[in-house]
C-alpha positions in Angstrom: -66.8 -10.4 66.4 -63.2 -11.4 68.0 -60.1 -8.7 67.3 -57.7 -11.1 67.6 -54.6 -9.1 68.7 -52.6 -11.0 67.4 -49.2 -8.9 65.2 -48.7 -10.9 61.5 -45.4 -12.3 61.9 -43.0 -10.9 59.3 -41.1 -12.5 56.8 -37.5 -13.1 57.2 -35.5 -10.6 54.9 -32.4 -12.6 54.2 -29.6 -10.6 51.5 -27.1 -12.3 49.7 -24.5 -14.7 52.0 -20.9 -14.1 51.9 -20.0 -17.1 49.7 -22.6 -16.1 46.9 -21.5 -12.7 46.3 -18.0 -14.7 45.7 -19.3 -17.0 43.0 -21.2 -14.5 41.6 -18.2 -11.5 41.2 -16.2 -14.4 40.2 -18.4 -14.9 37.3 -18.9 -12.0 36.0 -14.7 -11.3 36.3 -14.1 -14.2 34.2 -16.9 -12.9 31.5 -15.8 -9.7 31.3 -12.2 -11.0 31.2 -13.5 -13.1 27.9 -14.5 -10.1 26.4 -12.0 -8.2 26.9 -10.0 -10.7 25.5 -12.6 -10.9 22.3 -12.4 -6.9 22.1 -9.2 -6.9 22.1 -8.2 -9.7 19.5 -10.5 -8.3 17.7 -9.0 -4.5 17.2 -5.5 -6.0 16.7 -6.9 -8.1 13.7 -8.5 -5.2 12.0 -5.0 -2.9 13.0 -3.4 -5.9 10.7 -5.7 -5.8 7.8 -6.0 -2.8 7.9 -2.2 -1.9 7.6 -2.3 -5.0 5.1 -5.0 -3.0 2.9 -3.2 -0.1 3.1 0.1 -1.1 1.9 -1.6 -2.8 -1.2 -4.0 0.5 -1.8 -0.9 2.8 -2.0 1.6 0.6 -3.8 -1.5 0.4 -6.6 -1.6 4.2 -6.6 1.8 4.6 -6.9 2.1 1.9 -10.2 -0.6 4.3 -11.9 0.6 7.0 -11.3 3.7 5.4 -12.8 1.9 3.4 -15.2 0.5 7.1 -16.0 3.8 9.2 -16.0 5.9 6.6 -18.1 3.1 5.9 -20.9 3.3 9.5 -21.3 6.6 10.0 -21.8 8.4 11.5 -24.5 5.5 13.4 -25.3 6.3 16.9 -27.8 10.2 14.9 -27.9 12.0 13.2 -30.3 12.6 10.1 -28.3 10.8 8.1 -25.9 12.0 9.6 -23.2 14.2 7.1 -21.3 16.8 8.6 -19.4 19.4 5.5 -20.3 21.9 7.2 -17.9 19.6 7.4 -15.0 17.1 4.0 -16.1 20.3 1.7 -15.7 19.3 -0.4 -12.8 16.0 -2.1 -12.6 15.1 -0.5 -9.8 14.7 3.1 -11.2 13.8 5.4 -14.7 13.9 9.1 -15.6 11.7 9.9 -18.0 10.9 13.1 -19.8 8.0 14.9 -21.9 7.5 18.3 -23.1 4.1 18.6 -21.8 3.9 22.5 -22.5 5.5 22.6 -25.7 7.7 24.9 -25.0 11.8 25.2 -24.7 12.8 23.3 -21.9 12.1 20.3 -19.8 12.3 22.4 -16.3 8.4 22.6 -15.7 6.2 20.2 -13.3 6.2 16.9 -13.9 8.3 17.2 -17.3 11.6 15.8 -15.8 10.7 12.5 -13.1 12.5 9.8 -12.0 11.3 6.5 -9.6 13.6 5.3 -7.6 13.2 2.4 -4.6 14.9 2.7 -1.4 14.8 0.0 0.0 18.0 -1.1 2.3 20.1 -4.5 1.9 17.0 -6.5 -0.1 14.5 -4.8 2.9 11.3 -3.0 2.1 11.2 0.7 1.5 9.8 3.9 -0.7 9.0 4.0 -3.9 10.1 7.7 -4.1 8.6 9.7 -7.4 11.4 13.0 -7.7 10.6 15.9 -10.1 13.2 18.0 -10.6 11.0 21.0 -10.7 9.3 20.8 -7.6 11.7 17.9 -5.6 10.8 14.4 -3.7 7.6 12.4 -2.4 7.3 9.3 -1.3 4.3 7.4 -3.8 4.3 4.1 -1.0 5.9 1.9 1.6 6.2 -1.2 2.8 7.8 -2.0 -0.8 10.0 -4.9 -1.3 11.1 -4.4 -5.0 10.8 -2.8 -7.9 11.9 -4.0 -11.4 11.4 -1.9 -14.4 12.0 -3.9 -17.6 11.9 -2.9 -21.2 10.9 -5.0 -24.2 9.8 -4.4 -28.0 6.6 -4.4 -29.3 7.4 -8.6 -29.4 8.4 -8.6 -26.2 12.1 -9.3 -26.6 14.5 -7.3 -23.9 15.6 -4.0 -25.0 17.3 -0.9 -24.0 15.8 1.5 -22.1 16.7 4.3 -25.5 14.8 1.3 -28.0 12.6 0.2 -25.8 9.1 0.3 -26.9 7.0 -0.9 -23.5 7.8 -0.8 -20.2 7.0 -3.7 -17.7 6.9 -2.6 -13.5 6.6 -5.4 -11.5 6.0 -3.8 -7.6 6.4 -6.3 -4.9 4.1 -4.9 -1.9 5.2 -6.6 1.6 2.2 -7.9 3.6 2.7 -8.0 7.3 1.7 -11.4 8.8 -2.1 -11.3 10.4 -4.5 -14.0 12.2 -4.1 -16.9 10.7 -1.9 -16.0 7.8 1.8 -15.2 7.2 3.9 -12.7 6.0 3.5 -12.8 2.2 4.2 -10.8 -0.3 2.2 -9.8 -3.3 3.3 -8.7 -7.1 1.7 -6.1 -8.8 2.1 -5.8 -12.1 1.6 -3.2 -14.8 2.7 -3.7 -18.7 3.3 -0.2 -20.2 3.2 1.2 -24.3 5.0 3.6 -24.7 3.6 6.9 -27.0 6.7 7.3 -28.5 8.1 4.6 -28.8 10.6 3.8 -31.9 8.2 2.3 -34.2 5.9 5.0 -33.5 7.7 7.9 -34.2 8.4 5.8 -37.6 4.5 6.0 -38.4 4.5 9.7 -37.9 
């Protein structure tokens, strides 16, 4: 048996050429740029939608608080609890109630005013002012607040003779992706517990 003295031939082990490496890097960069753009767009959309959702949620909370406290106005008093002098403009209402049946209205939640503080027709906050503890912002991005006083039949009335109060809030929603700027109406119809006809029955 003869032994061959020939060495096995080596297989050529060549790497990527400079051209191939450049093309691969270009494709990778293009894919990464597209992914980054998509992610940034998604984050911007989410941020805008969160802003819109928060604006609506805060306005709904404010409307619920106003509805509850205006509905309870006049508790422990001999009138409907609305202070006419401080409720003369449609964007403000002041209500009182003697919640603990004492001799004054100086306790927390007994003398409250709700005011829309928009400037020059622009958006602004709705502020709750409690004479006992100070003020707090209930909602921002509000485009308008309109308080309407009605009798039981739905006819307009004065603050002093009102049986019902309609609260109309305009919420300013910023533009989103493929969504224009918009304004949403939130309305609450409140029956006053101490309306004049209710007081006459008891």
